[in-house]
ROMI-957778 format. One line per 4 residues: their letters; for each residue x, y, z of C-alpha. Coordinates in steps of 0.001 Angstrom, whole numbers, plus 500000, padded with zeros to 6 digits. Layout:
# ROMI-957778
A) X/Y/Z ~ ...
# end
This chain:
# ROMI-957778
RGGI) 806221/434428/209213 ~ 804240/437479/210138 ~ 804057/440430/212506 ~ 803989/444221/212425
LADS) 806193/446097/209970 ~ 806113/449598/211450 ~ 809001/451300/209678 ~ 808591/455033/209417
MGLG) 806785/456272/206319 ~ 808903/456450/203206 ~ 811434/453748/204147 ~ 810292/451290/201494
KTVQ) 807947/448935/203323 ~ 806267/447901/200062 ~ 809586/446985/198438 ~ 810661/445030/201546
LLSM) 807492/442949/201431 ~ 807824/442303/197702 ~ 811431/441210/198224 ~ 810222/438763/200856
MQAD) 807564/437390/198504 ~ 810039/437027/195635 ~ 812621/435261/197801 ~ 809945/433042/199307
KEDE) 808708/432019/195876 ~ 812204/431077/194732 ~ 812821/428976/197846 ~ 809473/427234/198151
DENE) 808936/423631/197177 ~ 807599/423301/193625 ~ 805012/420816/194858 ~ 803613/423142/197492
TSYY) 800166/423990/196135 ~ 797967/423787/199213 ~ 797809/427595/199565 ~ 796920/430451/197315
GTLV) 799419/433317/197000 ~ 799583/436575/198938 ~ 796496/438705/199509 ~ 797326/442406/199872
VAPL) 794556/444586/201334 ~ 795169/448308/200850 ~ 793358/451631/200418 ~ 792060/452163/196905
SLLH) 794598/454910/196190 ~ 797508/452491/196746 ~ 796514/449717/194341 ~ 798213/451422/191416
QWEQ) 801415/451899/193409 ~ 801491/448235/194448 ~ 800903/447174/190860 ~ 803668/449460/189613
EIET) 806171/448150/192181 ~ 805325/444523/191377 ~ 805768/445084/187637 ~ 809044/447002/187901
KTHL) 810802/445209/190770 ~ 809684/441545/190734 ~ 808776/438598/188532 ~ 805596/437948/190506
THRI) 802246/437509/188793 ~ 799403/439632/190120 ~ 795739/440527/189744 ~ 793630/443404/191071
HYND) 790426/442255/192776 ~ 788337/445416/192815 ~ 784753/445768/191669 ~ 784059/449180/190191
GKKK) 780674/448037/188907 ~ 781812/448051/185277 ~ 783522/444679/184920 ~ 783351/441260/186474
LCVR) 785842/440235/189090 ~ 788355/437536/188320 ~ 787330/434273/189990 ~ 790349/431989/189767
YDNI) 793630/432827/191493 ~ 795233/429373/191428 ~ 798513/430438/189838 ~ 798607/434078/190883
DVVL) 801380/435171/193261 ~ 799796/438398/194524 ~ 796139/439458/194633 ~ 795535/443144/195337
TTFG) 792245/444294/196821 ~ 790805/447141/198876 ~ 789474/447280/202419 ~ 786097/448254/200966
TLQA) 785956/445255/198629 ~ 786870/442829/201404 ~ 784327/444419/203717 ~ 781575/444175/201095
EFRT) 782316/440472/200610 ~ 782225/439919/204363 ~ 778870/441682/204641 ~ 777448/439533/201819
QQKQ) 778798/436423/203494 ~ 777059/437353/206749 ~ 773745/437774/204936 ~ 774012/434392/203233
NETT) 775430/432736/206356 ~ 777969/430792/204300 ~ 781522/431226/203069 ~ 781240/431693/199314
GKLL) 783304/434828/198769 ~ 786183/434845/196345 ~ 788594/436146/198987 ~ 787236/434822/202268
SKMW) 786675/431258/201057 ~ 790344/430686/200204 ~ 793306/429757/202351 ~ 796096/432196/201540
KRVI) 799755/431690/202175 ~ 800039/435272/203373 ~ 797749/438244/204010 ~ 799106/441781/204279
LDEC) 797165/444783/205568 ~ 798794/447887/204121 ~ 798002/450989/206205 ~ 796645/448643/208861
HIIK) 795699/451529/211170 ~ 792490/451626/209116 ~ 791237/448740/211302 ~ 792274/450353/214602
NHQT) 788700/450023/215891 ~ 788165/446280/216265 ~ 784388/446744/216395 ~ 784078/448015/212829
LVAK) 782926/445813/210002 ~ 786146/446352/208072 ~ 788204/445102/211034 ~ 786014/442019/211368
ACCS) 786333/441362/207636 ~ 790131/441490/207783 ~ 790252/439206/210810 ~ 788123/436638/208986
VRAE) 790672/436187/206188 ~ 792282/432755/206411 ~ 796055/432754/205949 ~ 799130/430917/207196
RRWC) 801059/434169/207683 ~ 799657/437549/208680 ~ 801283/440971/208366 ~ 800261/444444/209584
VSGT) 801995/447319/207817 ~ 801885/450992/208846 ~ 804226/453734/209912 ~ 801567/455014/212331
IIQN) 800170/452006/214166 ~ 799082/454227/217075 ~ 797042/457322/216261 ~ 794833/457919/219293
SLHD) 795533/455568/222185 ~ 797062/452264/223280 ~ 793831/450523/222366 ~ 794518/451127/218656
LYSL) 796874/448147/218952 ~ 794295/445623/220094 ~ 792696/445304/216663 ~ 796104/444591/215113
IRFL) 796902/442004/217791 ~ 793535/440410/217127 ~ 794142/440287/213378 ~ 797578/438715/213926
RHEP) 796039/436167/216323 ~ 798824/436860/218780 ~ 797708/434769/221751 ~ 796631/435167/224446
FCEK) 796450/438940/223960 ~ 794098/438653/220968 ~ 791370/437494/223358 ~ 789307/440529/224340
AFWN) 788832/439466/227961 ~ 792569/438912/228415 ~ 793387/442272/226811 ~ 790875/444068/229018
NTIT) 792250/442529/232202 ~ 795864/443087/231184 ~ 795705/446502/229526 ~ 792342/448257/229704
KVDF) 791655/447900/233423 ~ 795086/448886/234760 ~ 796875/452208/235269 ~ 798245/453844/232139
SVAL) 801898/453491/233154 ~ 801440/449779/233820 ~ 799511/449311/230570 ~ 802214/451165/228655
DRVK) 804942/448904/229973 ~ 802920/445777/229199 ~ 802085/446882/225661 ~ 805798/447387/224956
KIIC) 806493/443832/226056 ~ 803588/442470/223999 ~ 804611/444042/220698 ~ 808397/443779/221100
PIMI) 808671/440171/219782 ~ 806353/440744/216813 ~ 807285/444215/215542 ~ 810143/445681/213583
RRTK) 810452/449462/213396 ~ 813105/451684/211913 ~ 812887/455430/211485 ~ 814682/457949/209333
ETLD) 816973/458597/212292 ~ 817946/454935/212815 ~ 821714/454279/212618 ~ 823458/451237/211188
RNGK) 826126/449194/212969 ~ 828744/451766/211972 ~ 826807/454626/213491 ~ 825721/456058/210156
PILI) 822117/456800/209136 ~ 820476/453875/207334 ~ 818985/456357/204890 ~ 819936/459807/203669
LPEI) 816869/461900/202943 ~ 816534/465575/201993 ~ 816436/468275/204642 ~ 812948/469449/205631
DYKS) 812293/473181/205653 ~ 809430/473162/208157 ~ 807312/476215/208884 ~ 804128/476758/210865
VTVE) 802180/479473/209115 ~ 800192/481475/211639 ~ 797123/483006/210029 ~ 795537/486088/211532
FSPE) 791843/486652/210940 ~ 790803/489901/209328 ~ 788724/492082/211695 ~ 785533/490934/209961
ERQF) 786503/487256/210146 ~ 787423/487623/213819 ~ 784041/489175/214572 ~ 782323/486387/212696
YEAL) 784312/483679/214502 ~ 783931/485177/217981 ~ 780189/485558/217502 ~ 779918/481950/216404
YRKS) 782104/480834/219311 ~ 780077/482713/221932 ~ 776782/481435/220608 ~ 778157/477904/220371
FDIF) 779432/478065/223936 ~ 776087/479391/225190 ~ 774270/476529/223452 ~ 776700/474029/224961
KGFI) 776206/475475/228465 ~ 772480/475195/227918 ~ 772847/471470/227188 ~ 774918/471027/230374
QAGK) 772489/472941/232585 ~ 769527/471063/231150 ~ 771303/467732/231620 ~ 771033/467009/227893
ASSS) 774714/467012/226911 ~ 774892/463225/226550 ~ 771895/463209/224210 ~ 772951/466256/222195
WLKI) 776267/465142/220739 ~ 775005/465695/217224 ~ 774479/469389/217879 ~ 777718/469713/219868
FSLL) 779664/468060/217077 ~ 778008/470390/214591 ~ 779133/473369/216675 ~ 782768/472216/216706
HRLR) 782691/471292/213043 ~ 781394/474711/212097 ~ 784020/476491/214180 ~ 786763/474520/212441
QSCS) 785382/475274/209002 ~ 785029/478977/209713 ~ 788809/479072/210248 ~ 789296/478234/206573
HVAL) 786505/480233/204990 ~ 783261/481638/206360 ~ 781433/480278/203315 ~ 781984/476730/204560
TVKT) 779382/477341/207230 ~ 776753/476976/204494 ~ 775292/473540/205087 ~ 772550/471261/203934
NQDQ) 769375/470654/205895 ~ 768623/467246/207308 ~ 765395/465674/206173 ~ 763256/464429/209039
ENDK) 760199/463071/207240 ~ 758514/466401/206387 ~ 761574/468639/205931 ~ 762136/470401/202645
DSID) 764544/468797/200188 ~ 766659/471882/199755 ~ 768804/474206/201803 ~ 766941/477071/203391
SSFL) 766957/479865/200824 ~ 766622/482700/203347 ~ 769647/481463/205263 ~ 771727/481421/202081
EDLH) 770496/484831/201037 ~ 771378/486225/204458 ~ 774847/484729/204226 ~ 775289/486118/200727
QTFK) 774379/489574/201975 ~ 776783/489080/204876 ~ 779675/488541/202458 ~ 778740/491714/200624
SMQS) 778670/493571/203945 ~ 782058/492181/204922 ~ 783556/493495/201706 ~ 781862/496877/201699
RSNT) 782324/497609/205425 ~ 785865/496324/205809 ~ 787340/499812/206160 ~ 784349/501871/207252
VNDD) 782406/500088/209978 ~ 781998/501617/213431 ~ 781507/499814/216730 ~ 777699/500136/216790
SNNE) 777230/498753/213301 ~ 779733/496020/214144 ~ 777658/494889/217087 ~ 774499/494853/215037
YVSS) 776263/492966/212238 ~ 777810/490421/214595 ~ 774497/489794/216331 ~ 772693/489183/213066
VAQM) 775364/486748/211850 ~ 775431/484895/215168 ~ 771660/484532/215211 ~ 771623/483286/211631
LNNA) 774283/480661/212333 ~ 772641/479687/215601 ~ 769417/478962/213733 ~ 771313/476840/211227
IQNE) 772974/474896/214043 ~ 769683/474287/215821 ~ 768312/472889/212564 ~ 771029/470249/212987
SSEL) 772549/470943/209595 ~ 775600/468967/208546 ~ 778037/468752/205669 ~ 778112/465823/203291
NEEC) 781285/464987/201358 ~ 782071/462226/203861 ~ 783134/458652/203192 ~ 780902/455790/204296
PICL) 782731/453689/206934 ~ 781061/450554/205534 ~ 781689/450742/201772 ~ 784457/453404/202043
DVID) 783000/455310/199086 ~ 782094/459002/199139 ~ 778540/459558/200333 ~ 776460/461464/197821
VATE) 772834/462069/196888 ~ 772489/458717/195133 ~ 773440/456755/198259 ~ 770818/458494/200449
PVLT) 773109/459565/203325 ~ 772004/459012/206916 ~ 773461/460161/210233 ~ 773276/458177/213476
PCLH) 772791/459721/216944 ~ 776422/458756/217670 ~ 777582/461113/214891 ~ 778538/458607/212203
MFCK) 777436/459030/208605 ~ 776667/456128/206251 ~ 775005/455294/202977 ~ 771413/454437/203888
GCLL) 771538/450991/202274 ~ 774864/450103/203875 ~ 773692/450954/207389 ~ 770241/449378/207186
DYTK) 771679/446170/205713 ~ 774205/446027/208524 ~ 771751/446670/211367 ~ 769257/444196/209891
NERQ) 771911/441510/209840 ~ 772926/442329/213409 ~ 769317/442014/214577 ~ 768918/438650/212851
KKLS) 771999/437344/214625 ~ 770701/438550/218009 ~ 767255/437055/217451 ~ 768705/433710/216401
NTKT) 770671/433532/219647 ~ 767829/434276/222050 ~ 764540/432616/222914 ~ 762718/435736/224103
VNPI) 762304/438703/221803 ~ 762469/442228/223195 ~ 760229/444458/221034 ~ 762919/447153/221130
CLNS) 765300/444806/219318 ~ 763030/444799/216278 ~ 764133/448328/215399 ~ 767571/448556/216973
GNCP) 771113/447535/216104 ~ 774667/448559/216850 ~ 776673/451241/215078 ~ 779345/449618/212839
VCSK) 781892/452212/213988 ~ 781451/452538/217762 ~ 778980/449705/218540 ~ 776601/452047/220364
EIDD) 772981/450954/220108 ~ 771037/452847/217466 ~ 767357/452847/216638 ~ 766484/452787/212932
RKIL) 763615/455149/213664 ~ 766029/457773/215029 ~ 768436/457712/212117 ~ 768452/461126/210478
RMKY) 768007/461010/206726 ~ 769784/463785/204887 ~ 768965/465267/201529 ~ 771212/467565/199571
SSNA) 770012/470221/197191 ~ 771698/470258/193804 ~ 771580/474060/194046 ~ 773455/474204/197361
RKTL) 776941/474161/195864 ~ 775912/476691/193206 ~ 774604/478940/195956 ~ 777872/478491/197852
QTAI) 779859/479464/194766 ~ 777668/482544/194332 ~ 778174/483459/197968 ~ 781956/483273/197796
KGSS) 782282/485028/194448 ~ 784873/487731/194937 ~ 785269/486832/198619 ~ 788564/485505/199901
SSKL) 789710/484480/203365 ~ 792856/485084/205371 ~ 793842/481434/205122 ~ 793305/481350/201362
AAIH) 795419/484485/201005 ~ 798146/482881/203158 ~ 798163/479816/200898 ~ 798678/481961/197800
KELQ) 801426/483933/199536 ~ 803324/480797/200586 ~ 802978/479338/197090 ~ 804663/482402/195622
IIWE) 807462/482160/198211 ~ 808002/478464/197419 ~ 808058/479062/193679 ~ 810575/481874/194090
KEPG) 812867/479351/195837 ~ 812004/476377/193617 ~ 810768/477681/190254 ~ 808313/475383/188496
SKVL) 808186/472898/191386 ~ 805147/470825/192299 ~ 803153/471281/195500 ~ 800718/469019/197380
IFSQ) 797877/470752/199253 ~ 795992/468623/201791 ~ 792655/469526/203357 ~ 790027/467489/205191
FLGF) 787242/469742/203910 ~ 786197/469084/200329 ~ 784364/472403/200357 ~ 787626/474237/201042
LDII) 789294/472311/198218 ~ 786462/473621/196019 ~ 787258/477177/197108 ~ 791017/476745/196557
QKSF) 790353/475167/193181 ~ 788179/478096/192135 ~ 790856/480604/193167 ~ 793520/478677/191211
KTNN) 791324/478660/188133 ~ 790788/482412/188467 ~ 794552/483000/188805 ~ 795553/480533/186056
IRYS) 797468/478261/188422 ~ 797815/474756/187050 ~ 796221/472166/189337 ~ 794720/468689/189522
RLDG) 792680/467045/192260 ~ 792480/463727/194098 ~ 789570/462924/196413 ~ 787331/460020/197327
SLSL) 784851/460690/194533 ~ 787287/459492/191854 ~ 787181/455958/190504 ~ 790311/453802/190582
KDRM) 790925/454546/186898 ~ 790588/458298/187415 ~ 792832/458229/190486 ~ 795527/456389/188546
KVLR) 795304/458942/185741 ~ 795600/461904/188136 ~ 798654/460386/189841 ~ 800272/459398/186565
DFGC) 799734/462823/184999 ~ 800976/464665/188079 ~ 804125/462539/188222 ~ 804891/462891/184527
ESPG) 803956/466463/183681 ~ 806914/468712/183000 ~ 807681/471756/185161 ~ 806322/475023/183944
STSS) 803585/477534/184452 ~ 800486/478974/182916 ~ 800121/481456/185757 ~ 799574/485120/184968
LNSN) 800648/486077/188497 ~ 803989/484328/188843 ~ 806267/483298/186014 ~ 808013/480839/188371
AGSV) 804823/478999/189315 ~ 804618/475237/189064 ~ 801617/472988/189535 ~ 799513/471878/192500
LLIS) 797782/468632/193419 ~ 794778/469238/195702 ~ 794241/466189/197910 ~ 791605/465090/200380
MKAG) 793348/463805/203520 ~ 791123/460731/203539 ~ 791707/459845/199898 ~ 795419/460590/199567
GVGL) 796909/461022/203019 ~ 798376/457523/203259 ~ 800728/455335/201291 ~ 801037/457311/198074
NLVA) 804451/457920/196538 ~ 804436/461493/195257 ~ 808156/462298/195166 ~ 807623/464388/192021
ARSV) 806530/467148/194411 ~ 808858/469165/196616 ~ 806393/470865/198951 ~ 803486/469870/201185
FIVD) 800857/472294/202481 ~ 798547/471084/205282 ~ 795931/473795/205370 ~ 793793/472615/208308
PWWN) 795000/470586/211310 ~ 793743/467040/211820 ~ 792849/465611/215231 ~ 796120/463677/215462
SAVE) 799535/464468/214044 ~ 800031/460930/212674 ~ 797686/461717/209787 ~ 799622/464896/209013
DQCV) 802929/463005/209220 ~ 801548/460587/206638 ~ 800839/463535/204343 ~ 804389/464864/204673
DRIH) 805864/461460/203939 ~ 804207/461359/200536 ~ 807312/463288/199412 ~ 809881/462762/202196
RIGQ) 810757/459202/201277 ~ 813036/456984/199224 ~ 813128/458279/195654 ~ 813036/461983/196519
TAEK) 815840/463636/194539 ~ 815487/467208/195801 ~ 818106/468499/198223 ~ 815421/470141/200340
IYVR) 811660/469765/200701 ~ 809226/472286/202143 ~ 806436/471668/204660 ~ 803937/474357/205540
KFFV) 801251/473832/208191 ~ 798571/476508/208464 ~ 796549/477378/211545 ~ 794540/480354/212721
SNSI) 795773/481930/215942 ~ 793438/482192/218932 ~ 791013/479669/217481 ~ 789898/476076/217858
EERI) 792791/475108/215567 ~ 795268/475974/218333 ~ 793376/473635/220668 ~ 793657/470861/218083
LELQ) 797444/471353/217965 ~ 797564/470828/221742 ~ 795561/467615/221350 ~ 797999/466454/218662
KRKK) 800908/466802/221085 ~ 799230/464623/223724 ~ 798456/461857/221231 ~ 801947/462021/219751
NIAS) 803476/461568/223206 ~ 801527/458314/223656 ~ 802733/456917/220330 ~ 806314/457983/221046
AILC) 806242/456268/224434 ~ 805390/452977/222731 ~ 807630/453183/219678 ~ 810681/455148/220801
DK) 812452/452041/222119 ~ 811950/450048/218944
# end
């Protein structure tokens, strides 16, 4: 009747749920019409997969409830067994409902027999608008589905417990007293007891009653690819690191660390990007009222000249010229950091669409980026609710609200508006023309090794940086390597076409460098890291480490799952030695230990 289905990725959770729906429909009373069917809420990328599974494995009727702005949404779902929608669509309806202060939405106004949150870890922060939207859905039965229900801490579970209405633990005060305010070891033991009655979890190592594995999957050839910077890249990175550390120490000594998180985050972000390609440190300027609308031309020109110097001096520089070169690069990057520059190509946490020029991106002091309209609509609604519940009005409240992601108070007047120059990407492409990076070279080398072992096979390449995907894409085009791309900028129709074409295209190569070469699908971790079934591929490359290993595990399980016919699959994880990426790997281990402590007994 509901609970948490936390089977490991690739064990067929979607098929299990559809089997339950089909059996339930066959057993239910013909006169039972008081409820609508099942509402499935999933990431946009998974709608096609759900639809495909329903059509090929069941006799259930279904509709997709997703507004792409080109066609009207279906209104009546009286005789529909399954309605598929996205977290973004549900969230948008919830936001509209809050504005109108009445329940008129097509999804939220109905009483469903069952609601299923696929990849439910998306609502792990109970304070976000998307979590509140999901909790407001009315249904007799409620299911949370994810192979990674814990990604950061024990508190990821509270939002799921709240959605399931598992009393009394769904009450925030009770959860705080029972879990939040006690020692970790005590909290850990209590959380196990809380979720034990409502969760089922099986992994790829689970044995049946006869002591045999419940599922036979291909062997994984796992390899961590250690990337060594070139001397020039190392100089560049170390200079950036030293300057970043000096700036950070300055914040600490001045007592401004707590109010300078934007700059500190920018420092870390830039260090991470420099591990993939120095060119990614080119950023856009933020527009604070009188700022220019374009990226600083002198900064870009300096960086362009730096690339030329890196190429021309690679075998001839001496120590003195190195020092001068490093100092000039460090100063240039330091100036860019102090201008509080930041990369776009993020997804809005409110509408879940990619933020671009048309949406007027804004950045809050708590480091969260939104579409301008989404954020201002949200904070306005929050203020109206506060004002309606109080008799005295604090003037500060007239311009303040709470961040939809972390609930920290934000002032509309301190929101940083960002503008992106249409020439910035062109300038970036000019800067990187003819310039490679050690990580890019390592990717090409591993591709050749894979294709020597598995001629014509397909490879998935995941990165969290869209700019690095741009660079990889350009290098593939130059080397005639067949590729396609999936990221958050694609519409549902375009995503479906990319996935369909990648799954159906025949092995082969158009590469001039390797007659054994296959094809590659470049994927943004945010857009394609969860839920997708991509068993047509045999290899996964994760080219930059994420903050927790659960996200990377999700990427691997796009191919290591039921339906994979290869005898062996290949996983390659890239990281730069003696860099911030090694620190991230250490953080991954700590987070993974927490999740294992909760789930290992299940």
